[in-house]
Structures are given as structure tokens and as C-alpha cells.
PDB file of the backbone (N, CA, C, O) and the ligand in Angstrom, with CONECT records:
HET     ZN  A 101       1
ATOM      1  N   MET A   1      16.255   0.952   6.177  1.00  0.00           N
ATOM      2  CA  MET A   1      16.709  -0.338   6.687  1.00  0.00           C
ATOM      3  C   MET A   1      15.767  -0.832   7.785  1.00  0.00           C
ATOM      4  O   MET A   1      15.324  -1.980   7.752  1.00  0.00           O
ATOM      5  N   SER A   2      15.456   0.042   8.769  1.00  0.00           N
ATOM      6  CA  SER A   2      14.712  -0.407   9.945  1.00  0.00           C
ATOM      7  C   SER A   2      13.315  -0.907   9.573  1.00  0.00           C
ATOM      8  O   SER A   2      12.751  -1.751  10.270  1.00  0.00           O
ATOM      9  N   ALA A   3      12.761  -0.393   8.482  1.00  0.00           N
ATOM     10  CA  ALA A   3      11.419  -0.852   8.058  1.00  0.00           C
ATOM     11  C   ALA A   3      11.433  -2.304   7.648  1.00  0.00           C
ATOM     12  O   ALA A   3      10.400  -2.973   7.657  1.00  0.00           O
ATOM     13  N   LYS A   4      12.625  -2.799   7.282  1.00  0.00           N
ATOM     14  CA  LYS A   4      12.717  -4.183   6.840  1.00  0.00           C
ATOM     15  C   LYS A   4      13.041  -5.144   8.000  1.00  0.00           C
ATOM     16  O   LYS A   4      13.072  -6.359   7.807  1.00  0.00           O
ATOM     17  N   MET A   5      13.276  -4.610   9.177  1.00  0.00           N
ATOM     18  CA  MET A   5      13.617  -5.452  10.305  1.00  0.00           C
ATOM     19  C   MET A   5      12.460  -6.405  10.611  1.00  0.00           C
ATOM     20  O   MET A   5      11.301  -5.992  10.638  1.00  0.00           O
ATOM     21  N   GLY A   6      12.777  -7.669  10.839  1.00  0.00           N
ATOM     22  CA  GLY A   6      11.765  -8.630  11.162  1.00  0.00           C
ATOM     23  C   GLY A   6      10.986  -9.124   9.966  1.00  0.00           C
ATOM     24  O   GLY A   6       9.997  -9.844  10.108  1.00  0.00           O
ATOM     25  N   TYR A   7      11.430  -8.741   8.805  1.00  0.00           N
ATOM     26  CA  TYR A   7      10.771  -9.133   7.560  1.00  0.00           C
ATOM     27  C   TYR A   7      11.253 -10.545   7.177  1.00  0.00           C
ATOM     28  O   TYR A   7      12.450 -10.800   7.043  1.00  0.00           O
ATOM     29  N   TYR A   8      10.278 -11.448   7.007  1.00  0.00           N
ATOM     30  CA  TYR A   8      10.608 -12.850   6.746  1.00  0.00           C
ATOM     31  C   TYR A   8      11.033 -13.038   5.286  1.00  0.00           C
ATOM     32  O   TYR A   8      10.278 -12.717   4.368  1.00  0.00           O
ATOM     33  N   ARG A   9      12.253 -13.562   5.079  1.00  0.00           N
ATOM     34  CA  ARG A   9      12.808 -13.605   3.713  1.00  0.00           C
ATOM     35  C   ARG A   9      12.882 -15.003   3.111  1.00  0.00           C
ATOM     36  O   ARG A   9      13.134 -15.146   1.914  1.00  0.00           O
ATOM     37  N   ASN A  10      12.665 -16.038   3.928  1.00  0.00           N
ATOM     38  CA  ASN A  10      12.790 -17.400   3.391  1.00  0.00           C
ATOM     39  C   ASN A  10      11.692 -17.699   2.375  1.00  0.00           C
ATOM     40  O   ASN A  10      10.660 -17.029   2.362  1.00  0.00           O
ATOM     41  N   PRO A  11      11.910 -18.705   1.521  1.00  0.00           N
ATOM     42  CA  PRO A  11      10.880 -19.052   0.554  1.00  0.00           C
ATOM     43  C   PRO A  11       9.575 -19.454   1.245  1.00  0.00           C
ATOM     44  O   PRO A  11       9.584 -20.152   2.260  1.00  0.00           O
ATOM     45  N   ILE A  12       8.475 -19.009   0.687  1.00  0.00           N
ATOM     46  CA  ILE A  12       7.155 -19.409   1.191  1.00  0.00           C
ATOM     47  C   ILE A  12       6.527 -20.306   0.127  1.00  0.00           C
ATOM     48  O   ILE A  12       6.163 -19.847  -0.955  1.00  0.00           O
ATOM     49  N   GLU A  13       6.407 -21.582   0.452  1.00  0.00           N
ATOM     50  CA  GLU A  13       5.895 -22.571  -0.487  1.00  0.00           C
ATOM     51  C   GLU A  13       4.757 -23.343   0.166  1.00  0.00           C
ATOM     52  O   GLU A  13       4.648 -23.372   1.392  1.00  0.00           O
ATOM     53  N   PRO A  14       3.896 -23.979  -0.659  1.00  0.00           N
ATOM     54  CA  PRO A  14       2.823 -24.788  -0.073  1.00  0.00           C
ATOM     55  C   PRO A  14       3.424 -25.822   0.888  1.00  0.00           C
ATOM     56  O   PRO A  14       4.429 -26.457   0.572  1.00  0.00           O
ATOM     57  N   GLY A  15       2.815 -25.983   2.038  1.00  0.00           N
ATOM     58  CA  GLY A  15       3.298 -26.935   3.034  1.00  0.00           C
ATOM     59  C   GLY A  15       4.150 -26.296   4.108  1.00  0.00           C
ATOM     60  O   GLY A  15       4.382 -26.901   5.155  1.00  0.00           O
ATOM     61  N   THR A  16       4.626 -25.069   3.866  1.00  0.00           N
ATOM     62  CA  THR A  16       5.434 -24.364   4.886  1.00  0.00           C
ATOM     63  C   THR A  16       4.533 -24.015   6.057  1.00  0.00           C
ATOM     64  O   THR A  16       3.409 -23.550   5.869  1.00  0.00           O
ATOM     65  N   LEU A  17       5.032 -24.242   7.274  1.00  0.00           N
ATOM     66  CA  LEU A  17       4.308 -23.834   8.483  1.00  0.00           C
ATOM     67  C   LEU A  17       4.930 -22.529   9.009  1.00  0.00           C
ATOM     68  O   LEU A  17       6.131 -22.449   9.269  1.00  0.00           O
ATOM     69  N   LEU A  18       4.082 -21.529   9.152  1.00  0.00           N
ATOM     70  CA  LEU A  18       4.553 -20.209   9.574  1.00  0.00           C
ATOM     71  C   LEU A  18       3.971 -19.845  10.942  1.00  0.00           C
ATOM     72  O   LEU A  18       2.791 -20.073  11.209  1.00  0.00           O
ATOM     73  N   GLU A  19       4.813 -19.281  11.793  1.00  0.00           N
ATOM     74  CA  GLU A  19       4.344 -18.747  13.066  1.00  0.00           C
ATOM     75  C   GLU A  19       4.174 -17.253  12.899  1.00  0.00           C
ATOM     76  O   GLU A  19       5.123 -16.547  12.556  1.00  0.00           O
ATOM     77  N   LEU A  20       2.953 -16.764  13.143  1.00  0.00           N
ATOM     78  CA  LEU A  20       2.687 -15.343  12.989  1.00  0.00           C
ATOM     79  C   LEU A  20       2.864 -14.610  14.311  1.00  0.00           C
ATOM     80  O   LEU A  20       2.746 -15.199  15.386  1.00  0.00           O
ATOM     81  N   LYS A  21       3.153 -13.300  14.212  1.00  0.00           N
ATOM     82  CA  LYS A  21       3.356 -12.488  15.412  1.00  0.00           C
ATOM     83  C   LYS A  21       2.081 -12.389  16.235  1.00  0.00           C
ATOM     84  O   LYS A  21       2.118 -12.375  17.465  1.00  0.00           O
ATOM     85  N   LYS A  22       0.935 -12.321  15.527  1.00  0.00           N
ATOM     86  CA  LYS A  22      -0.326 -12.091  16.200  1.00  0.00           C
ATOM     87  C   LYS A  22      -1.099 -13.418  16.310  1.00  0.00           C
ATOM     88  O   LYS A  22      -1.120 -14.221  15.377  1.00  0.00           O
ATOM     89  N   LYS A  23      -1.712 -13.618  17.440  1.00  0.00           N
ATOM     90  CA  LYS A  23      -2.520 -14.839  17.635  1.00  0.00           C
ATOM     91  C   LYS A  23      -3.845 -14.736  16.899  1.00  0.00           C
ATOM     92  O   LYS A  23      -4.451 -13.666  16.852  1.00  0.00           O
ATOM     93  N   HIS A  24      -4.297 -15.845  16.323  1.00  0.00           N
ATOM     94  CA  HIS A  24      -5.653 -15.925  15.773  1.00  0.00           C
ATOM     95  C   HIS A  24      -6.611 -15.973  16.970  1.00  0.00           C
ATOM     96  O   HIS A  24      -6.215 -16.405  18.053  1.00  0.00           O
ATOM     97  N   PRO A  25      -7.865 -15.536  16.790  1.00  0.00           N
ATOM     98  CA  PRO A  25      -8.827 -15.610  17.899  1.00  0.00           C
ATOM     99  C   PRO A  25      -8.942 -17.002  18.505  1.00  0.00           C
ATOM    100  O   PRO A  25      -9.299 -17.129  19.676  1.00  0.00           O
ATOM    101  N   CYS A  26      -8.648 -18.048  17.740  1.00  0.00           N
ATOM    102  CA  CYS A  26      -8.747 -19.412  18.279  1.00  0.00           C
ATOM    103  C   CYS A  26      -7.543 -19.745  19.176  1.00  0.00           C
ATOM    104  O   CYS A  26      -7.535 -20.802  19.808  1.00  0.00           O
ATOM    105  N   GLY A  27      -6.545 -18.887  19.245  1.00  0.00           N
ATOM    106  CA  GLY A  27      -5.417 -19.096  20.149  1.00  0.00           C
ATOM    107  C   GLY A  27      -4.166 -19.599  19.448  1.00  0.00           C
ATOM    108  O   GLY A  27      -3.111 -19.703  20.075  1.00  0.00           O
ATOM    109  N   SER A  28      -4.261 -19.916  18.147  1.00  0.00           N
ATOM    110  CA  SER A  28      -3.094 -20.447  17.434  1.00  0.00           C
ATOM    111  C   SER A  28      -2.306 -19.330  16.746  1.00  0.00           C
ATOM    112  O   SER A  28      -2.856 -18.304  16.345  1.00  0.00           O
ATOM    113  N   ARG A  29      -1.013 -19.569  16.625  1.00  0.00           N
ATOM    114  CA  ARG A  29      -0.166 -18.673  15.814  1.00  0.00           C
ATOM    115  C   ARG A  29       0.346 -19.366  14.572  1.00  0.00           C
ATOM    116  O   ARG A  29       1.006 -18.743  13.741  1.00  0.00           O
ATOM    117  N   ILE A  30       0.045 -20.673  14.429  1.00  0.00           N
ATOM    118  CA  ILE A  30       0.662 -21.453  13.375  1.00  0.00           C
ATOM    119  C   ILE A  30      -0.309 -21.579  12.185  1.00  0.00           C
ATOM    120  O   ILE A  30      -1.459 -21.990  12.338  1.00  0.00           O
ATOM    121  N   TRP A  31       0.193 -21.212  11.007  1.00  0.00           N
ATOM    122  CA  TRP A  31      -0.573 -21.269   9.781  1.00  0.00           C
ATOM    123  C   TRP A  31       0.196 -22.078   8.748  1.00  0.00           C
ATOM    124  O   TRP A  31       1.422 -21.991   8.667  1.00  0.00           O
ATOM    125  N   GLU A  32      -0.524 -22.861   7.965  1.00  0.00           N
ATOM    126  CA  GLU A  32       0.102 -23.642   6.902  1.00  0.00           C
ATOM    127  C   GLU A  32      -0.148 -22.967   5.558  1.00  0.00           C
ATOM    128  O   GLU A  32      -1.270 -22.558   5.260  1.00  0.00           O
ATOM    129  N   VAL A  33       0.890 -22.854   4.761  1.00  0.00           N
ATOM    130  CA  VAL A  33       0.731 -22.283   3.430  1.00  0.00           C
ATOM    131  C   VAL A  33       0.034 -23.293   2.527  1.00  0.00           C
ATOM    132  O   VAL A  33       0.512 -24.415   2.360  1.00  0.00           O
ATOM    133  N   VAL A  34      -1.078 -22.902   1.953  1.00  0.00           N
ATOM    134  CA  VAL A  34      -1.887 -23.810   1.128  1.00  0.00           C
ATOM    135  C   VAL A  34      -1.609 -23.586  -0.338  1.00  0.00           C
ATOM    136  O   VAL A  34      -1.440 -24.539  -1.099  1.00  0.00           O
ATOM    137  N   ARG A  35      -1.560 -22.315  -0.742  1.00  0.00           N
ATOM    138  CA  ARG A  35      -1.441 -22.009  -2.153  1.00  0.00           C
ATOM    139  C   ARG A  35      -0.670 -20.706  -2.306  1.00  0.00           C
ATOM    140  O   ARG A  35      -0.852 -19.771  -1.526  1.00  0.00           O
ATOM    141  N   VAL A  36       0.176 -20.651  -3.300  1.00  0.00           N
ATOM    142  CA  VAL A  36       0.966 -19.454  -3.532  1.00  0.00           C
ATOM    143  C   VAL A  36       0.668 -18.901  -4.918  1.00  0.00           C
ATOM    144  O   VAL A  36       0.828 -19.614  -5.909  1.00  0.00           O
ATOM    145  N   GLY A  37       0.249 -17.682  -5.008  1.00  0.00           N
ATOM    146  CA  GLY A  37      -0.050 -17.033  -6.288  1.00  0.00           C
ATOM    147  C   GLY A  37       0.141 -15.542  -6.097  1.00  0.00           C
ATOM    148  O   GLY A  37       1.058 -15.100  -5.404  1.00  0.00           O
ATOM    149  N   VAL A  38      -0.742 -14.771  -6.725  1.00  0.00           N
ATOM    150  CA  VAL A  38      -0.701 -13.314  -6.515  1.00  0.00           C
ATOM    151  C   VAL A  38      -0.919 -13.051  -5.017  1.00  0.00           C
ATOM    152  O   VAL A  38      -0.287 -12.178  -4.423  1.00  0.00           O
ATOM    153  N   LEU A  39      -1.835 -13.836  -4.428  1.00  0.00           N
ATOM    154  CA  LEU A  39      -2.022 -13.841  -2.978  1.00  0.00           C
ATOM    155  C   LEU A  39      -1.544 -15.175  -2.446  1.00  0.00           C
ATOM    156  O   LEU A  39      -1.506 -16.170  -3.171  1.00  0.00           O
ATOM    157  N   ILE A  40      -1.183 -15.188  -1.183  1.00  0.00           N
ATOM    158  CA  ILE A  40      -0.758 -16.430  -0.556  1.00  0.00           C
ATOM    159  C   ILE A  40      -1.881 -16.878   0.394  1.00  0.00           C
ATOM    160  O   ILE A  40      -2.294 -16.130   1.280  1.00  0.00           O
ATOM    161  N   ARG A  41      -2.366 -18.117   0.189  1.00  0.00           N
ATOM    162  CA  ARG A  41      -3.440 -18.632   1.045  1.00  0.00           C
ATOM    163  C   ARG A  41      -2.827 -19.437   2.185  1.00  0.00           C
ATOM    164  O   ARG A  41      -2.033 -20.352   1.966  1.00  0.00           O
ATOM    165  N   VAL A  42      -3.209 -19.082   3.390  1.00  0.00           N
ATOM    166  CA  VAL A  42      -2.738 -19.809   4.576  1.00  0.00           C
ATOM    167  C   VAL A  42      -3.940 -20.338   5.354  1.00  0.00           C
ATOM    168  O   VAL A  42      -5.015 -19.737   5.349  1.00  0.00           O
ATOM    169  N   ARG A  43      -3.739 -21.464   6.017  1.00  0.00           N
ATOM    170  CA  ARG A  43      -4.821 -22.077   6.779  1.00  0.00           C
ATOM    171  C   ARG A  43      -4.393 -22.244   8.231  1.00  0.00           C
ATOM    172  O   ARG A  43      -3.316 -22.765   8.518  1.00  0.00           O
ATOM    173  N   CYS A  44      -5.241 -21.800   9.129  1.00  0.00           N
ATOM    174  CA  CYS A  44      -4.963 -21.920  10.566  1.00  0.00           C
ATOM    175  C   CYS A  44      -4.895 -23.402  10.948  1.00  0.00           C
ATOM    176  O   CYS A  44      -5.778 -24.180  10.588  1.00  0.00           O
ATOM    177  N   ARG A  45      -3.840 -23.787  11.680  1.00  0.00           N
ATOM    178  CA  ARG A  45      -3.640 -25.195  12.043  1.00  0.00           C
ATOM    179  C   ARG A  45      -4.667 -25.686  13.042  1.00  0.00           C
ATOM    180  O   ARG A  45      -4.938 -26.884  13.114  1.00  0.00           O
ATOM    181  N   VAL A  46      -5.237 -24.781  13.808  1.00  0.00           N
ATOM    182  CA  VAL A  46      -6.179 -25.223  14.849  1.00  0.00           C
ATOM    183  C   VAL A  46      -7.617 -25.188  14.357  1.00  0.00           C
ATOM    184  O   VAL A  46      -8.326 -26.187  14.473  1.00  0.00           O
ATOM    185  N   CYS A  47      -8.068 -24.055  13.807  1.00  0.00           N
ATOM    186  CA  CYS A  47      -9.490 -23.943  13.490  1.00  0.00           C
ATOM    187  C   CYS A  47      -9.768 -24.143  12.001  1.00  0.00           C
ATOM    188  O   CYS A  47     -10.928 -24.262  11.606  1.00  0.00           O
ATOM    189  N   GLY A  48      -8.726 -24.182  11.168  1.00  0.00           N
ATOM    190  CA  GLY A  48      -8.933 -24.488   9.744  1.00  0.00           C
ATOM    191  C   GLY A  48      -9.357 -23.318   8.885  1.00  0.00           C
ATOM    192  O   GLY A  48      -9.568 -23.475   7.682  1.00  0.00           O
ATOM    193  N   ARG A  49      -9.485 -22.162   9.479  1.00  0.00           N
ATOM    194  CA  ARG A  49      -9.874 -20.967   8.751  1.00  0.00           C
ATOM    195  C   ARG A  49      -8.800 -20.593   7.721  1.00  0.00           C
ATOM    196  O   ARG A  49      -7.607 -20.654   8.018  1.00  0.00           O
ATOM    197  N   CYS A  50      -9.220 -20.210   6.527  1.00  0.00           N
ATOM    198  CA  CYS A  50      -8.282 -19.815   5.490  1.00  0.00           C
ATOM    199  C   CYS A  50      -8.263 -18.294   5.314  1.00  0.00           C
ATOM    200  O   CYS A  50      -9.280 -17.616   5.457  1.00  0.00           O
ATOM    201  N   LEU A  51      -7.085 -17.792   5.004  1.00  0.00           N
ATOM    202  CA  LEU A  51      -6.912 -16.363   4.746  1.00  0.00           C
ATOM    203  C   LEU A  51      -6.077 -16.204   3.501  1.00  0.00           C
ATOM    204  O   LEU A  51      -5.123 -16.952   3.288  1.00  0.00           O
ATOM    205  N   ASP A  52      -6.432 -15.226   2.666  1.00  0.00           N
ATOM    206  CA  ASP A  52      -5.596 -14.873   1.525  1.00  0.00           C
ATOM    207  C   ASP A  52      -4.859 -13.593   1.888  1.00  0.00           C
ATOM    208  O   ASP A  52      -5.486 -12.595   2.243  1.00  0.00           O
ATOM    209  N   MET A  53      -3.549 -13.614   1.802  1.00  0.00           N
ATOM    210  CA  MET A  53      -2.762 -12.436   2.200  1.00  0.00           C
ATOM    211  C   MET A  53      -1.821 -12.025   1.097  1.00  0.00           C
ATOM    212  O   MET A  53      -1.306 -12.858   0.350  1.00  0.00           O
ATOM    213  N   GLU A  54      -1.601 -10.718   1.005  1.00  0.00           N
ATOM    214  CA  GLU A  54      -0.587 -10.228   0.072  1.00  0.00           C
ATOM    215  C   GLU A  54       0.772 -10.657   0.606  1.00  0.00           C
ATOM    216  O   GLU A  54       1.017 -10.603   1.811  1.00  0.00           O
ATOM    217  N   PRO A  55       1.666 -11.090  -0.303  1.00  0.00           N
ATOM    218  CA  PRO A  55       2.968 -11.576   0.136  1.00  0.00           C
ATOM    219  C   PRO A  55       3.699 -10.622   1.073  1.00  0.00           C
ATOM    220  O   PRO A  55       4.283 -11.061   2.065  1.00  0.00           O
ATOM    221  N   LEU A  56       3.677  -9.331   0.777  1.00  0.00           N
ATOM    222  CA  LEU A  56       4.397  -8.363   1.639  1.00  0.00           C
ATOM    223  C   LEU A  56       3.787  -8.299   3.023  1.00  0.00           C
ATOM    224  O   LEU A  56       4.501  -8.242   4.024  1.00  0.00           O
ATOM    225  N   ALA A  57       2.459  -8.310   3.078  1.00  0.00           N
ATOM    226  CA  ALA A  57       1.769  -8.237   4.369  1.00  0.00           C
ATOM    227  C   ALA A  57       2.036  -9.515   5.165  1.00  0.00           C
ATOM    228  O   ALA A  57       2.250  -9.469   6.377  1.00  0.00           O
ATOM    229  N   LEU A  58       2.021 -10.653   4.473  1.00  0.00           N
ATOM    230  CA  LEU A  58       2.288 -11.927   5.185  1.00  0.00           C
ATOM    231  C   LEU A  58       3.719 -11.927   5.718  1.00  0.00           C
ATOM    232  O   LEU A  58       3.948 -12.268   6.878  1.00  0.00           O
ATOM    233  N   ARG A  59       4.676 -11.549   4.882  1.00  0.00           N
ATOM    234  CA  ARG A  59       6.076 -11.592   5.313  1.00  0.00           C
ATOM    235  C   ARG A  59       6.325 -10.676   6.508  1.00  0.00           C
ATOM    236  O   ARG A  59       7.153 -10.990   7.362  1.00  0.00           O
ATOM    237  N   SER A  60       5.621  -9.550   6.579  1.00  0.00           N
ATOM    238  CA  SER A  60       5.827  -8.689   7.747  1.00  0.00           C
ATOM    239  C   SER A  60       5.119  -9.231   8.991  1.00  0.00           C
ATOM    240  O   SER A  60       5.432  -8.831  10.113  1.00  0.00           O
ATOM    241  N   ALA A  61       4.156 -10.149   8.786  1.00  0.00           N
ATOM    242  CA  ALA A  61       3.384 -10.672   9.921  1.00  0.00           C
ATOM    243  C   ALA A  61       4.021 -11.940  10.496  1.00  0.00           C
ATOM    244  O   ALA A  61       3.605 -12.423  11.549  1.00  0.00           O
ATOM    245  N   VAL A  62       5.039 -12.480   9.799  1.00  0.00           N
ATOM    246  CA  VAL A  62       5.616 -13.775  10.192  1.00  0.00           C
ATOM    247  C   VAL A  62       6.723 -13.602  11.235  1.00  0.00           C
ATOM    248  O   VAL A  62       7.617 -12.770  11.078  1.00  0.00           O
ATOM    249  N   LEU A  63       6.648 -14.389  12.283  1.00  0.00           N
ATOM    250  CA  LEU A  63       7.695 -14.413  13.311  1.00  0.00           C
ATOM    251  C   LEU A  63       8.807 -15.372  12.868  1.00  0.00           C
ATOM    252  O   LEU A  63       9.989 -15.098  13.077  1.00  0.00           O
ATOM    253  N   GLY A  64       8.426 -16.481  12.264  1.00  0.00           N
ATOM    254  CA  GLY A  64       9.408 -17.453  11.806  1.00  0.00           C
ATOM    255  C   GLY A  64       8.735 -18.691  11.295  1.00  0.00           C
ATOM    256  O   GLY A  64       7.508 -18.783  11.259  1.00  0.00           O
ATOM    257  N   GLU A  65       9.557 -19.658  10.894  1.00  0.00           N
ATOM    258  CA  GLU A  65       9.011 -20.924  10.424  1.00  0.00           C
ATOM    259  C   GLU A  65       8.747 -21.811  11.632  1.00  0.00           C
ATOM    260  O   GLU A  65       9.547 -21.854  12.567  1.00  0.00           O
ATOM    261  N   ALA A  66       7.612 -22.524  11.609  1.00  0.00           N
ATOM    262  CA  ALA A  66       7.271 -23.390  12.741  1.00  0.00           C
ATOM    263  C   ALA A  66       7.746 -24.801  12.455  1.00  0.00           C
ATOM    264  O   ALA A  66       7.907 -25.190  11.298  1.00  0.00           O
ATOM    265  N   GLU A  67       7.974 -25.575  13.525  1.00  0.00           N
ATOM    266  CA  GLU A  67       8.382 -26.983  13.400  1.00  0.00           C
ATOM    267  C   GLU A  67       7.229 -27.780  12.829  1.00  0.00           C
ATOM    268  O   GLU A  67       6.072 -27.545  13.180  1.00  0.00           O
ATOM    269  N   LYS A  68       7.540 -28.738  11.935  1.00  0.00           N
ATOM    270  CA  LYS A  68       6.485 -29.569  11.377  1.00  0.00           C
ATOM    271  C   LYS A  68       6.158 -30.690  12.330  1.00  0.00           C
ATOM    272  O   LYS A  68       5.286 -31.510  12.043  1.00  0.00           O
TER     273      LYS A  68
HETATM  274 ZN    ZN A 101      -7.561 -20.245  14.060  1.00  0.00          ZN2+
END
């Protein structure tokens, strides 16, 4: 049970803004979901850098949904 604590369960769809636990080097925690497939592509809201993440890894890294 405890391994699942803090695991983000809401739907992750293109356009969703996610706040991650860890800050990006540019200082932002907010990432926008760009594409959902085998990997989920997210783009940093501040510097525009894109990352492809495995859904499980992304869900464990998410603090919550950010305000649009
Ligand atoms: Zn960034």
C-alpha cells in the first residue's frame, strides 16, 4: 500500500498541466502533457524542453494538477 502513496491517479491527457515534485533546472515545476502513447510526452511551461516519460514514472513524479 505505502508504495502507492502519492501516486497520481487522475487521467493524463494532452493539455493537462502537471506539477512535478522535483523542479526543472529552469526553476519550473509545471509541465504540460503534449502527447500520450506508450510514453507520455510533457513540455516544460517555462523553458519549453520536452521529456518522454513512462506513465508509471510520471505518475510517481507528479505532485498534482496545476491551475490552467
Ligand atoms: Zn524547464
